[in-house]
N, CA and C atoms as a LAMMPS dump frame, in Angstrom:
ITEM: TIMESTEP
0
ITEM: NUMBER OF ATOMS
714
ITEM: BOX BOUNDS ff ff ff
-5.0000000000000000e+02 5.0000000000000000e+02
-5.0000000000000000e+02 5.0000000000000000e+02
-5.0000000000000000e+02 5.0000000000000000e+02
ITEM: ATOMS id mol type element x y z
1 1 1 N -247.884 264.331 426.76
2 1 2 C -249.35 264.297 426.836
3 1 3 C -249.835 262.861 426.64
4 2 1 N -250.714 262.422 427.539
5 2 2 C -251.211 261.049 427.463
6 2 3 C -252.713 260.922 427.678
7 3 1 N -253.394 262.057 427.852
8 3 2 C -254.813 262.04 428.209
9 3 3 C -255.565 263.099 427.415
10 4 1 N -256.702 262.701 426.845
11 4 2 C -257.537 263.616 426.072
12 4 3 C -258.921 263.683 426.699
13 5 1 N -259.354 264.9 427.041
14 5 2 C -260.71 265.139 427.529
15 5 3 C -261.546 265.67 426.373
16 6 1 N -262.723 265.112 426.194
17 6 2 C -263.621 265.541 425.131
18 6 3 C -264.937 266.06 425.701
19 7 1 N -265.375 267.188 425.168
20 7 2 C -266.757 267.606 425.337
21 7 3 C -267.629 266.673 424.494
22 8 1 N -268.925 266.648 424.781
23 8 2 C -269.841 265.779 424.031
24 8 3 C -270.701 266.566 423.044
25 9 1 N -271.639 267.374 423.551
26 9 2 C -272.615 268.046 422.689
27 9 3 C -271.945 269.114 421.836
28 10 1 N -272.026 268.952 420.52
29 10 2 C -271.4 269.898 419.608
30 10 3 C -269.945 269.591 419.327
31 11 1 N -269.411 268.581 419.999
32 11 2 C -268.018 268.165 419.777
33 11 3 C -268.021 266.726 419.275
34 12 1 N -268.064 265.752 420.161
35 12 2 C -268.176 264.364 419.71
36 12 3 C -269.529 264.093 419.068
37 13 1 N -270.54 264.815 419.514
38 13 2 C -271.904 264.641 419
39 13 3 C -272.315 265.896 418.241
40 14 1 N -272.267 265.879 416.913
41 14 2 C -272.627 267.074 416.142
42 14 3 C -274.091 267.455 416.355
43 15 1 N -274.318 268.715 416.701
44 15 2 C -275.677 269.199 416.89
45 15 3 C -275.706 270.718 416.879
46 16 1 N -276.875 271.242 416.57
47 16 2 C -277.167 272.66 416.732
48 16 3 C -277.78 272.827 418.119
49 17 1 N -277.169 273.651 418.956
50 17 2 C -277.591 273.733 420.355
51 17 3 C -279.049 274.14 420.507
52 18 1 N -279.51 275.119 419.744
53 18 2 C -280.894 275.586 419.886
54 18 3 C -281.883 274.49 419.5
55 19 1 N -281.625 273.821 418.384
56 19 2 C -282.521 272.748 417.954
57 19 3 C -282.535 271.628 418.988
58 20 1 N -281.363 271.298 419.512
59 20 2 C -281.272 270.239 420.517
60 20 3 C -282.06 270.602 421.774
61 21 1 N -281.858 271.811 422.275
62 21 2 C -282.531 272.233 423.51
63 21 3 C -284.043 272.283 423.309
64 22 1 N -284.494 272.83 422.185
65 22 2 C -285.934 272.9 421.913
66 22 3 C -286.542 271.502 421.827
67 23 1 N -285.864 270.599 421.148
68 23 2 C -286.355 269.227 421.016
69 23 3 C -286.393 268.537 422.375
70 24 1 N -285.375 268.778 423.174
71 24 2 C -285.304 268.196 424.519
72 24 3 C -286.462 268.664 425.389
73 25 1 N -286.724 269.964 425.409
74 25 2 C -287.797 270.474 426.256
75 25 3 C -289.17 270.018 425.764
76 26 1 N -289.35 269.918 424.459
77 26 2 C -290.619 269.396 423.933
78 26 3 C -290.855 267.98 424.446
79 27 1 N -289.836 267.149 424.365
80 27 2 C -289.966 265.758 424.8
81 27 3 C -290.143 265.663 426.312
82 28 1 N -289.353 266.427 427.063
83 28 2 C -289.417 266.363 428.521
84 28 3 C -290.762 266.847 429.043
85 29 1 N -291.277 267.924 428.479
86 29 2 C -292.535 268.461 428.992
87 29 3 C -293.69 267.493 428.787
88 30 1 N -293.64 266.675 427.729
89 30 2 C -294.725 265.717 427.508
90 30 3 C -294.856 264.748 428.677
91 31 1 N -293.773 264.533 429.412
92 31 2 C -293.813 263.658 430.583
93 31 3 C -294.503 264.335 431.767
94 32 1 N -294.613 265.658 431.715
95 32 2 C -295.149 266.423 432.847
96 32 3 C -296.315 267.332 432.451
97 33 1 N -296.859 267.154 431.246
98 33 2 C -297.84 268.127 430.757
99 33 3 C -299.13 268.13 431.567
100 34 1 N -299.403 267.053 432.317
101 34 2 C -300.58 267.04 433.178
102 34 3 C -300.332 267.812 434.471
103 35 1 N -299.076 268.192 434.712
104 35 2 C -298.722 268.865 435.955
105 35 3 C -298.702 270.386 435.824
106 36 1 N -298.189 270.891 434.693
107 36 2 C -298.078 272.341 434.537
108 36 3 C -297.857 272.688 433.077
109 37 1 N -298.073 273.956 432.747
110 37 2 C -297.853 274.412 431.378
111 37 3 C -296.359 274.414 431.062
112 38 1 N -296.06 274.407 429.767
113 38 2 C -294.668 274.262 429.34
114 38 3 C -293.802 275.437 429.78
115 39 1 N -294.308 276.663 429.679
116 39 2 C -293.498 277.827 430.033
117 39 3 C -293.058 277.765 431.492
118 40 1 N -293.998 277.453 432.381
119 40 2 C -293.662 277.348 433.804
120 40 3 C -292.662 276.228 434.041
121 41 1 N -292.909 275.093 433.395
122 41 2 C -292.031 273.937 433.57
123 41 3 C -290.602 274.241 433.122
124 42 1 N -290.472 274.849 431.956
125 42 2 C -289.142 275.179 431.439
126 42 3 C -288.432 276.165 432.362
127 43 1 N -289.181 277.134 432.889
128 43 2 C -288.584 278.087 433.831
129 43 3 C -288.069 277.378 435.086
130 44 1 N -288.816 276.388 435.56
131 44 2 C -288.374 275.622 436.73
132 44 3 C -287.095 274.836 436.419
133 45 1 N -287.059 274.222 435.237
134 45 2 C -285.868 273.456 434.847
135 45 3 C -284.648 274.367 434.767
136 46 1 N -284.821 275.523 434.109
137 46 2 C -283.686 276.453 433.994
138 46 3 C -283.256 276.967 435.368
139 47 1 N -284.23 277.216 436.243
140 47 2 C -283.898 277.696 437.582
141 47 3 C -283.094 276.681 438.376
142 48 1 N -283.516 275.414 438.313
143 48 2 C -282.792 274.359 439.023
144 48 3 C -281.426 274.104 438.393
145 49 1 N -281.359 274.239 437.066
146 49 2 C -280.086 274.038 436.367
147 49 3 C -279.086 275.131 436.734
148 50 1 N -279.554 276.376 436.788
149 50 2 C -278.671 277.483 437.168
150 50 3 C -278.148 277.297 438.592
151 51 1 N -279.013 276.829 439.478
152 51 2 C -278.598 276.562 440.861
153 51 3 C -277.524 275.474 440.889
154 52 1 N -277.74 274.412 440.14
155 52 2 C -276.778 273.308 440.065
156 52 3 C -275.44 273.782 439.499
157 53 1 N -275.505 274.649 438.487
158 53 2 C -274.28 275.115 437.828
159 53 3 C -273.47 276.046 438.717
160 54 1 N -274.136 276.934 439.435
161 54 2 C -273.441 278.031 440.113
162 54 3 C -273.213 277.818 441.605
163 55 1 N -273.844 276.795 442.181
164 55 2 C -273.724 276.608 443.629
165 55 3 C -272.337 276.094 444.024
166 56 1 N -271.755 275.231 443.183
167 56 2 C -270.393 274.729 443.433
168 56 3 C -270.223 274.208 444.862
169 57 1 N -271.044 273.259 445.222
170 57 2 C -271.049 272.706 446.577
171 57 3 C -270.309 271.37 446.578
172 58 1 N -269.109 271.351 447.141
173 58 2 C -268.314 270.124 447.112
174 58 3 C -268.908 269.023 447.973
175 59 1 N -269.879 269.369 448.809
176 59 2 C -270.491 268.377 449.689
177 59 3 C -271.685 267.691 449.04
178 60 1 N -272.244 268.291 448
179 60 2 C -273.425 267.716 447.346
180 60 3 C -273.168 267.569 445.854
181 61 1 N -273.674 266.489 445.292
182 61 2 C -273.516 266.281 443.855
183 61 3 C -274.416 267.246 443.085
184 62 1 N -274.146 267.368 441.803
185 62 2 C -275.001 268.199 440.956
186 62 3 C -276.436 267.686 440.956
187 63 1 N -276.6 266.376 440.986
188 63 2 C -277.943 265.804 441.039
189 63 3 C -278.684 266.274 442.29
190 64 1 N -278.009 266.239 443.425
191 64 2 C -278.643 266.663 444.673
192 64 3 C -278.994 268.145 444.623
193 65 1 N -278.101 268.954 444.07
194 65 2 C -278.375 270.387 443.956
195 65 3 C -279.585 270.645 443.071
196 66 1 N -279.65 269.948 441.935
197 66 2 C -280.775 270.132 441.016
198 66 3 C -282.088 269.726 441.68
199 67 1 N -282.122 268.544 442.262
200 67 2 C -283.363 268.039 442.836
201 67 3 C -283.803 268.869 444.041
202 68 1 N -282.852 269.305 444.853
203 68 2 C -283.207 270.135 446.01
204 68 3 C -283.85 271.439 445.565
205 69 1 N -283.304 272.049 444.518
206 69 2 C -283.87 273.303 444.021
207 69 3 C -285.216 273.073 443.362
208 70 1 N -285.325 272.013 442.569
209 70 2 C -286.597 271.738 441.895
210 70 3 C -287.696 271.458 442.916
211 71 1 N -287.328 270.858 444.036
212 71 2 C -288.307 270.57 445.09
213 71 3 C -288.906 271.839 445.67
214 72 1 N -288.169 272.947 445.628
215 72 2 C -288.722 274.203 446.143
216 72 3 C -289.836 274.723 445.241
217 73 1 N -289.877 274.246 443.991
218 73 2 C -290.927 274.667 443.057
219 73 3 C -292.169 273.785 443.147
220 74 1 N -291.986 272.486 443.448
221 74 2 C -293.114 271.545 443.356
222 74 3 C -293.5 270.934 444.7
223 75 1 N -292.715 271.18 445.742
224 75 2 C -293.091 270.789 447.092
225 75 3 C -293.274 269.297 447.287
226 76 1 N -294.433 268.915 447.849
227 76 2 C -294.679 267.532 448.253
228 76 3 C -294.744 266.555 447.088
229 77 1 N -294.863 267.059 445.878
230 77 2 C -294.945 266.175 444.715
231 77 3 C -293.571 265.739 444.201
232 78 1 N -292.503 266.105 444.88
233 78 2 C -291.164 265.893 444.344
234 78 3 C -290.856 264.424 444.092
235 79 1 N -291.332 263.524 444.942
236 79 2 C -291.057 262.098 444.726
237 79 3 C -291.617 261.633 443.388
238 80 1 N -292.819 262.091 443.07
239 80 2 C -293.41 261.719 441.783
240 80 3 C -292.621 262.324 440.628
241 81 1 N -292.181 263.561 440.798
242 81 2 C -291.378 264.195 439.749
243 81 3 C -290.076 263.431 439.526
244 82 1 N -289.432 262.992 440.588
245 82 2 C -288.193 262.222 440.446
246 82 3 C -288.435 260.946 439.65
247 83 1 N -289.537 260.256 439.959
248 83 2 C -289.857 259.022 439.236
249 83 3 C -290.073 259.304 437.753
250 84 1 N -290.741 260.401 437.466
251 84 2 C -290.994 260.738 436.062
252 84 3 C -289.715 261.156 435.349
253 85 1 N -288.841 261.893 436.022
254 85 2 C -287.542 262.232 435.424
255 85 3 C -286.781 260.954 435.057
256 86 1 N -286.733 260.005 435.988
257 86 2 C -286.012 258.753 435.73
258 86 3 C -286.605 258.016 434.537
259 87 1 N -287.918 257.945 434.485
260 87 2 C -288.587 257.244 433.384
261 87 3 C -288.321 257.936 432.052
262 88 1 N -288.341 259.27 432.07
263 88 2 C -288.085 260.021 430.838
264 88 3 C -286.696 259.735 430.297
265 89 1 N -285.685 259.785 431.158
266 89 2 C -284.319 259.602 430.67
267 89 3 C -284.058 258.174 430.201
268 90 1 N -284.838 257.216 430.691
269 90 2 C -284.706 255.845 430.202
270 90 3 C -285.299 255.695 428.802
271 91 1 N -286.44 256.331 428.541
272 91 2 C -287.164 256.071 427.291
273 91 3 C -287.499 257.339 426.509
274 92 1 N -288.159 258.304 427.138
275 92 2 C -288.616 259.492 426.421
276 92 3 C -287.494 260.304 425.813
277 93 1 N -286.333 260.289 426.454
278 93 2 C -285.189 261.057 425.967
279 93 3 C -284.733 260.579 424.588
280 94 1 N -285.072 259.348 424.24
281 94 2 C -284.659 258.791 422.951
282 94 3 C -285.21 259.598 421.783
283 95 1 N -286.314 260.316 421.998
284 95 2 C -286.876 261.165 420.946
285 95 3 C -285.899 262.251 420.505
286 96 1 N -284.995 262.643 421.383
287 96 2 C -284.106 263.767 421.105
288 96 3 C -283.034 263.391 420.078
289 97 1 N -282.877 262.099 419.811
290 97 2 C -281.856 261.672 418.849
291 97 3 C -282.059 262.309 417.472
292 98 1 N -283.303 262.642 417.142
293 98 2 C -283.576 263.239 415.827
294 98 3 C -282.922 264.611 415.673
295 99 1 N -282.458 265.217 416.771
296 99 2 C -281.849 266.554 416.721
297 99 3 C -280.328 266.504 416.596
298 100 1 N -279.755 265.308 416.481
299 100 2 C -278.293 265.187 416.44
300 100 3 C -277.872 264.4 415.205
301 101 1 N -276.559 264.368 414.976
302 101 2 C -276.011 263.549 413.889
303 101 3 C -274.74 262.883 414.396
304 102 1 N -273.914 262.384 413.499
305 102 2 C -272.637 261.804 413.912
306 102 3 C -271.588 262.121 412.865
307 103 1 N -270.327 262.033 413.268
308 103 2 C -269.205 262.337 412.387
309 103 3 C -268.264 261.139 412.326
310 104 1 N -267.975 260.683 411.117
311 104 2 C -267.033 259.574 410.973
312 104 3 C -265.639 259.986 411.412
313 105 1 N -265.309 261.268 411.237
314 105 2 C -264.005 261.753 411.709
315 105 3 C -263.874 261.568 413.22
316 106 1 N -264.965 261.843 413.941
317 106 2 C -264.964 261.673 415.397
318 106 3 C -264.788 260.205 415.759
319 107 1 N -265.582 259.354 415.129
320 107 2 C -265.518 257.917 415.416
321 107 3 C -264.11 257.384 415.165
322 108 1 N -263.532 257.786 414.048
323 108 2 C -262.187 257.314 413.705
324 108 3 C -261.128 257.886 414.648
325 109 1 N -261.319 259.138 415.086
326 109 2 C -260.355 259.756 416.005
327 109 3 C -260.33 259.031 417.347
328 110 1 N -261.502 258.694 417.87
329 110 2 C -261.564 257.976 419.145
330 110 3 C -260.921 256.594 419.009
331 111 1 N -261.224 255.911 417.921
332 111 2 C -260.623 254.588 417.688
333 111 3 C -259.103 254.682 417.644
334 112 1 N -258.598 255.697 416.961
335 112 2 C -257.153 255.852 416.81
336 112 3 C -256.481 256.202 418.136
337 113 1 N -257.125 257.067 418.922
338 113 2 C -256.571 257.413 420.233
339 113 3 C -256.48 256.184 421.135
340 114 1 N -257.483 255.334 421.082
341 114 2 C -257.449 254.102 421.877
342 114 3 C -256.304 253.203 421.418
343 115 1 N -256.141 253.09 420.101
344 115 2 C -255.066 252.253 419.57
345 115 3 C -253.695 252.777 419.987
346 116 1 N -253.591 254.098 420.128
347 116 2 C -252.306 254.708 420.484
348 116 3 C -252.063 254.746 421.991
349 117 1 N -253.043 254.299 422.764
350 117 2 C -252.827 254.168 424.197
351 117 3 C -253.175 255.375 425.041
352 118 1 N -253.939 256.321 424.485
353 118 2 C -254.3 257.512 425.254
354 118 3 C -255.447 257.21 426.224
355 119 1 N -255.405 257.85 427.369
356 119 2 C -256.545 257.859 428.278
357 119 3 C -257.56 258.855 427.736
358 120 1 N -258.813 258.423 427.593
359 120 2 C -259.851 259.27 427.015
360 120 3 C -260.935 259.501 428.063
361 121 1 N -261.272 260.758 428.275
362 121 2 C -262.27 261.153 429.272
363 121 3 C -263.399 261.893 428.576
364 122 1 N -264.633 261.579 428.945
365 122 2 C -265.774 262.338 428.435
366 122 3 C -266.084 263.449 429.43
367 123 1 N -265.668 264.657 429.075
368 123 2 C -265.839 265.821 429.949
369 123 3 C -267.01 266.652 429.449
370 124 1 N -268.205 266.052 429.529
371 124 2 C -269.422 266.76 429.159
372 124 3 C -269.948 267.507 430.375
373 125 1 N -270.513 268.693 430.16
374 125 2 C -271.036 269.459 431.285
375 125 3 C -272.045 268.592 432.039
376 126 1 N -271.819 268.31 433.322
377 126 2 C -272.619 267.315 434.033
378 126 3 C -273.968 267.844 434.515
379 127 1 N -274.805 268.177 433.54
380 127 2 C -276.145 268.674 433.812
381 127 3 C -277.195 267.577 433.663
382 128 1 N -276.792 266.425 433.129
383 128 2 C -277.702 265.319 432.841
384 128 3 C -277.308 264.083 433.648
385 129 1 N -278.258 263.16 433.849
386 129 2 C -277.916 261.88 434.476
387 129 3 C -277.088 261.017 433.535
388 130 1 N -276.409 260.04 434.109
389 130 2 C -275.54 259.172 433.325
390 130 3 C -276.314 258.449 432.227
391 131 1 N -277.551 258.087 432.499
392 131 2 C -278.37 257.421 431.481
393 131 3 C -278.463 258.26 430.221
394 132 1 N -278.716 259.562 430.375
395 132 2 C -278.829 260.455 429.218
396 132 3 C -277.49 260.647 428.527
397 133 1 N -276.408 260.64 429.288
398 133 2 C -275.076 260.757 428.689
399 133 3 C -274.776 259.519 427.853
400 134 1 N -275.109 258.351 428.379
401 134 2 C -274.88 257.112 427.628
402 134 3 C -275.671 257.1 426.323
403 135 1 N -276.92 257.544 426.362
404 135 2 C -277.7 257.63 425.124
405 135 3 C -276.966 258.476 424.093
406 136 1 N -276.469 259.636 424.507
407 136 2 C -275.826 260.558 423.568
408 136 3 C -274.493 260.011 423.06
409 137 1 N -273.786 259.266 423.898
410 137 2 C -272.567 258.595 423.439
411 137 3 C -272.899 257.625 422.304
412 138 1 N -273.949 256.843 422.489
413 138 2 C -274.354 255.896 421.449
414 138 3 C -274.778 256.624 420.178
415 139 1 N -275.495 257.734 420.33
416 139 2 C -275.915 258.494 419.148
417 139 3 C -274.713 258.983 418.348
418 140 1 N -273.611 259.243 419.025
419 140 2 C -272.391 259.709 418.354
420 140 3 C -271.645 258.577 417.655
421 141 1 N -272.14 257.336 417.803
422 141 2 C -271.474 256.189 417.203
423 141 3 C -270.36 255.631 418.059
424 142 1 N -270.398 255.937 419.351
425 142 2 C -269.359 255.522 420.29
426 142 3 C -269.957 254.644 421.385
427 143 1 N -269.105 254.176 422.284
428 143 2 C -269.528 253.334 423.394
429 143 3 C -269.04 253.928 424.714
430 144 1 N -269.816 253.803 425.79
431 144 2 C -269.34 254.285 427.091
432 144 3 C -267.988 253.692 427.475
433 145 1 N -267.729 252.475 427.025
434 145 2 C -266.471 251.807 427.357
435 145 3 C -265.264 252.459 426.684
436 146 1 N -265.51 253.356 425.741
437 146 2 C -264.408 254.076 425.096
438 146 3 C -263.719 255.045 426.056
439 147 1 N -264.378 255.341 427.186
440 147 2 C -263.915 256.414 428.067
441 147 3 C -263.498 255.878 429.435
442 148 1 N -262.385 256.382 429.914
443 148 2 C -261.892 256.023 431.244
444 148 3 C -262.791 256.601 432.334
445 149 1 N -263.346 257.774 432.064
446 149 2 C -264.207 258.457 433.036
447 149 3 C -265.23 259.279 432.269
448 150 1 N -266.458 259.301 432.77
449 150 2 C -267.552 260.058 432.161
450 150 3 C -268.177 260.922 433.241
451 151 1 N -268.259 262.225 433.002
452 151 2 C -268.902 263.084 433.994
453 151 3 C -270.413 263.12 433.76
454 152 1 N -271.156 263.06 434.853
455 152 2 C -272.616 263.146 434.837
456 152 3 C -273.038 263.805 436.137
457 153 1 N -274.334 264.118 436.266
458 153 2 C -274.679 264.891 437.459
459 153 3 C -274.662 264.056 438.731
460 154 1 N -274.639 262.715 438.607
461 154 2 C -274.539 261.879 439.804
462 154 3 C -273.134 261.867 440.399
463 155 1 N -272.098 262.047 439.576
464 155 2 C -270.725 261.872 440.069
465 155 3 C -269.908 263.164 440.064
466 156 1 N -270.56 264.289 439.843
467 156 2 C -269.848 265.569 439.751
468 156 3 C -270.387 266.563 440.772
469 157 1 N -269.494 267.442 441.224
470 157 2 C -269.863 268.469 442.198
471 157 3 C -269.731 269.875 441.634
472 158 1 N -269.302 269.97 440.394
473 158 2 C -269.091 271.267 439.747
474 158 3 C -269.54 271.169 438.296
475 159 1 N -269.699 272.327 437.672
476 159 2 C -270.096 272.398 436.266
477 159 3 C -269.138 273.302 435.502
478 160 1 N -269.153 273.183 434.194
479 160 2 C -268.525 274.188 433.348
480 160 3 C -269.324 275.48 433.488
481 161 1 N -268.728 276.65 433.434
482 161 2 C -267.358 276.935 433.027
483 161 3 C -266.366 277.075 434.183
484 162 1 N -266.674 276.515 435.341
485 162 2 C -265.791 276.688 436.494
486 162 3 C -264.586 275.752 436.399
487 163 1 N -263.404 276.283 436.708
488 163 2 C -262.195 275.462 436.635
489 163 3 C -262.232 274.311 437.638
490 164 1 N -263.015 274.454 438.706
491 164 2 C -263.128 273.369 439.685
492 164 3 C -263.677 272.096 439.05
493 165 1 N -264.486 272.247 437.998
494 165 2 C -264.99 271.075 437.27
495 165 3 C -263.829 270.264 436.706
496 166 1 N -262.88 270.949 436.088
497 166 2 C -261.727 270.265 435.5
498 166 3 C -260.775 269.751 436.576
499 167 1 N -260.636 270.49 437.654
500 167 2 C -259.786 270.036 438.754
501 167 3 C -260.322 268.733 439.341
502 168 1 N -261.635 268.628 439.453
503 168 2 C -262.233 267.404 439.986
504 168 3 C -261.942 266.212 439.067
505 169 1 N -262.009 266.432 437.763
506 169 2 C -261.688 265.363 436.815
507 169 3 C -260.238 264.925 436.971
508 170 1 N -259.319 265.893 437.005
509 170 2 C -257.899 265.558 437.107
510 170 3 C -257.599 264.784 438.386
511 171 1 N -258.257 265.163 439.468
512 171 2 C -258.08 264.428 440.723
513 171 3 C -258.574 262.998 440.581
514 172 1 N -259.735 262.844 439.949
515 172 2 C -260.337 261.515 439.81
516 172 3 C -259.468 260.589 438.959
517 173 1 N -258.904 261.113 437.867
518 173 2 C -258.113 260.265 436.964
519 173 3 C -256.624 260.288 437.302
520 174 1 N -256.266 261.066 438.325
521 174 2 C -254.881 261.141 438.811
522 174 3 C -253.916 261.574 437.705
523 175 1 N -254.239 262.706 437.086
524 175 2 C -253.396 263.269 436.034
525 175 3 C -253.046 264.716 436.364
526 176 1 N -251.906 265.167 435.849
527 176 2 C -251.498 266.556 435.956
528 176 3 C -251.959 267.315 434.706
529 177 1 N -252.184 268.624 434.823
530 177 2 C -252.663 269.393 433.664
531 177 3 C -251.791 269.253 432.426
532 178 1 N -250.475 269.194 432.61
533 178 2 C -249.602 269.139 431.432
534 178 3 C -249.614 267.777 430.736
535 179 1 N -250.337 266.818 431.311
536 179 2 C -250.518 265.52 430.658
537 179 3 C -251.756 265.497 429.764
538 180 1 N -252.539 266.58 429.791
539 180 2 C -253.891 266.529 429.24
540 180 3 C -254.161 267.592 428.183
541 181 1 N -255.127 267.273 427.314
542 181 2 C -255.693 268.239 426.377
543 181 3 C -257.21 268.184 426.494
544 182 1 N -257.861 269.353 426.481
545 182 2 C -259.315 269.452 426.447
546 182 3 C -259.744 269.835 425.041
547 183 1 N -260.657 269.049 424.469
548 183 2 C -261.162 269.288 423.122
549 183 3 C -262.65 269.586 423.208
550 184 1 N -263.058 270.753 422.703
551 184 2 C -264.464 271.124 422.765
552 184 3 C -264.804 272.219 421.785
553 185 1 N -266.088 272.544 421.716
554 185 2 C -266.582 273.538 420.754
555 185 3 C -267.028 274.833 421.407
556 186 1 N -266.91 274.927 422.738
557 186 2 C -267.451 276.064 423.474
558 186 3 C -266.304 276.905 424.04
559 187 1 N -266.202 278.143 423.575
560 187 2 C -265.095 279.016 423.98
561 187 3 C -265.1 279.239 425.486
562 188 1 N -266.27 279.502 426.056
563 188 2 C -266.341 279.82 427.481
564 188 3 C -266.222 278.571 428.361
565 189 1 N -266.846 277.48 427.962
566 189 2 C -266.931 276.312 428.836
567 189 3 C -265.761 275.347 428.695
568 190 1 N -265.199 275.257 427.503
569 190 2 C -264.157 274.263 427.259
570 190 3 C -262.743 274.84 427.319
571 191 1 N -262.566 276.02 426.761
572 191 2 C -261.217 276.597 426.73
573 191 3 C -260.755 277.074 428.097
574 192 1 N -261.687 277.219 429.049
575 192 2 C -261.306 277.619 430.406
576 192 3 C -260.346 276.606 431.026
577 193 1 N -260.351 275.382 430.514
578 193 2 C -259.411 274.373 431.011
579 193 3 C -257.968 274.816 430.818
580 194 1 N -257.742 275.674 429.842
581 194 2 C -256.398 276.184 429.604
582 194 3 C -255.838 276.976 430.769
583 195 1 N -256.716 277.545 431.591
584 195 2 C -256.253 278.304 432.753
585 195 3 C -255.526 277.415 433.761
586 196 1 N -255.816 276.13 433.724
587 196 2 C -255.16 275.185 434.634
588 196 3 C -253.884 274.611 434.041
589 197 1 N -253.655 274.895 432.771
590 197 2 C -252.456 274.375 432.128
591 197 3 C -252.692 273.249 431.153
592 198 1 N -253.966 272.891 430.901
593 198 2 C -254.261 271.892 429.887
594 198 3 C -254.094 272.512 428.505
595 199 1 N -253.628 271.738 427.552
596 199 2 C -253.697 272.167 426.166
597 199 3 C -255.164 272.155 425.75
598 200 1 N -255.513 272.95 424.738
599 200 2 C -256.906 273.02 424.302
600 200 3 C -256.992 272.975 422.785
601 201 1 N -258.054 272.336 422.294
602 201 2 C -258.347 272.27 420.862
603 201 3 C -259.8 272.699 420.696
604 202 1 N -260.019 273.784 419.944
605 202 2 C -261.368 274.295 419.701
606 202 3 C -261.898 273.705 418.399
607 203 1 N -262.973 272.919 418.509
608 203 2 C -263.637 272.35 417.337
609 203 3 C -264.658 273.364 416.833
610 204 1 N -264.532 273.751 415.575
611 204 2 C -265.269 274.914 415.075
612 204 3 C -266.537 274.578 414.294
613 205 1 N -266.841 273.301 414.084
614 205 2 C -268.032 272.964 413.293
615 205 3 C -269.309 273.495 413.926
616 206 1 N -269.4 273.407 415.239
617 206 2 C -270.583 273.897 415.963
618 206 3 C -270.118 274.852 417.064
619 207 1 N -269.338 275.822 416.659
620 207 2 C -268.691 276.757 417.578
621 207 3 C -269.71 277.545 418.397
622 208 1 N -269.445 277.649 419.699
623 208 2 C -270.224 278.504 420.595
624 208 3 C -269.271 279.511 421.226
625 209 1 N -269.573 280.79 421.038
626 209 2 C -268.796 281.871 421.656
627 209 3 C -269.791 282.959 422.045
628 210 1 N -270.407 282.784 423.223
629 210 2 C -271.54 283.608 423.632
630 210 3 C -271.227 285.102 423.671
631 211 1 N -270.018 285.436 424.084
632 211 2 C -269.676 286.843 424.304
633 211 3 C -268.729 287.393 423.246
634 212 1 N -268.545 286.626 422.155
635 212 2 C -267.564 287.033 421.142
636 212 3 C -266.194 287.278 421.762
637 213 1 N -265.831 286.435 422.722
638 213 2 C -264.541 286.578 423.392
639 213 3 C -263.392 286.288 422.425
640 214 1 N -262.251 286.874 422.713
641 214 2 C -261.043 286.513 421.979
642 214 3 C -260.711 285.056 422.27
643 215 1 N -260.454 284.303 421.221
644 215 2 C -260.21 282.871 421.378
645 215 3 C -258.744 282.624 421.721
646 216 1 N -258.523 281.959 422.84
647 216 2 C -257.173 281.61 423.284
648 216 3 C -257.114 280.097 423.44
649 217 1 N -256.547 279.422 422.446
650 217 2 C -256.476 277.967 422.486
651 217 3 C -255.159 277.502 421.888
652 218 1 N -254.821 276.264 422.149
653 218 2 C -253.586 275.701 421.602
654 218 3 C -253.732 275.433 420.113
655 219 1 N -254.872 274.829 419.748
656 219 2 C -255.161 274.475 418.365
657 219 3 C -256.634 274.705 418.084
658 220 1 N -256.986 274.811 416.814
659 220 2 C -258.392 274.948 416.437
660 220 3 C -258.571 274.395 415.031
661 221 1 N -259.802 274.008 414.721
662 221 2 C -260.069 273.482 413.394
663 221 3 C -261.379 272.719 413.365
664 222 1 N -261.685 272.118 412.201
665 222 2 C -262.926 271.368 412.055
666 222 3 C -262.689 269.887 412.371
667 223 1 N -263.702 269.065 412.123
668 223 2 C -263.583 267.644 412.454
669 223 3 C -262.437 266.971 411.693
670 224 1 N -262.271 267.321 410.43
671 224 2 C -261.183 266.732 409.657
672 224 3 C -259.829 267.137 410.236
673 225 1 N -259.71 268.406 410.627
674 225 2 C -258.464 268.866 411.257
675 225 3 C -258.193 268.104 412.552
676 226 1 N -259.258 267.864 413.31
677 226 2 C -259.108 267.125 414.565
678 226 3 C -258.582 265.721 414.295
679 227 1 N -259.17 265.053 413.318
680 227 2 C -258.701 263.699 413.011
681 227 3 C -257.241 263.712 412.565
682 228 1 N -256.89 264.678 411.731
683 228 2 C -255.504 264.756 411.258
684 228 3 C -254.54 265.021 412.415
685 229 1 N -254.987 265.819 413.387
686 229 2 C -254.147 266.057 414.561
687 229 3 C -253.958 264.764 415.352
688 230 1 N -255.05 264.047 415.572
689 230 2 C -254.959 262.775 416.295
690 230 3 C -254.038 261.807 415.556
691 231 1 N -254.151 261.791 414.23
692 231 2 C -253.301 260.899 413.435
693 231 3 C -251.821 261.248 413.581
694 232 1 N -251.539 262.523 413.857
695 232 2 C -250.144 262.965 413.98
696 232 3 C -249.551 262.695 415.355
697 233 1 N -250.389 262.376 416.329
698 233 2 C -249.897 262.163 417.693
699 233 3 C -249.098 260.866 417.787
700 234 1 N -248.075 260.859 418.615
701 234 2 C -247.314 259.618 418.813
702 234 3 C -248.09 258.634 419.677
703 235 1 N -247.679 257.393 419.648
704 235 2 C -248.216 256.431 420.6
705 235 3 C -247.732 256.803 422.005
706 236 1 N -248.563 256.553 422.991
707 236 2 C -248.161 256.804 424.371
708 236 3 C -247.082 255.793 424.753
709 237 1 N -245.995 256.314 425.296
710 237 2 C -244.859 255.463 425.691
711 237 3 C -244.303 254.659 424.52
712 238 1 N -244.44 255.267 423.318
713 238 2 C -243.939 254.523 422.172
714 238 3 C -243.303 255.435 421.151
């Protein structure tokens, strides 16, 4: 094994999903409150997000899928909406930092993996633009440069929980499943990587298991357990 894929929200970036989502929508709607009420706006966002997640169109990026669907809700105003989305993710999104925290165990684990020569990939569900992903990386106490590859909606054609999302990553980084481990906190979205042959580590501090599914993973534990596991790994080619 020479490559580690990490989820972001609830894994590298400690957060409560409900608090994070509520804070995000509060901040995002303020950018559009002159256009429509919050309930309608949130429904449009969820509708476009579901389309982006489930369409699985290898010819169009997730960004294109999202914007095309959102355009069906707002019509001729879409250009203005795109400009406002871009502006929000540059500045307004910073308000959401109050809904997250950071873990020294995570920071130390990433540092140690780099020292040991592992390829590190940020395998966050690509529902956000790269700008928003970079903000969240910084909030976690990390740097975008820590990662060989970062998934975002501009560079991805699939979403979790579909295995095609992980296949696209492996193709991009030119790795085989048995070279890799996926580390995440979501039973449905992250452990599905195991179906392709990746090892999996379930981080339980902010565990998500929507359907109370039986957990099938290689390893599991909290942030301290994760760091201890990383500390036990050999150096790559050493």
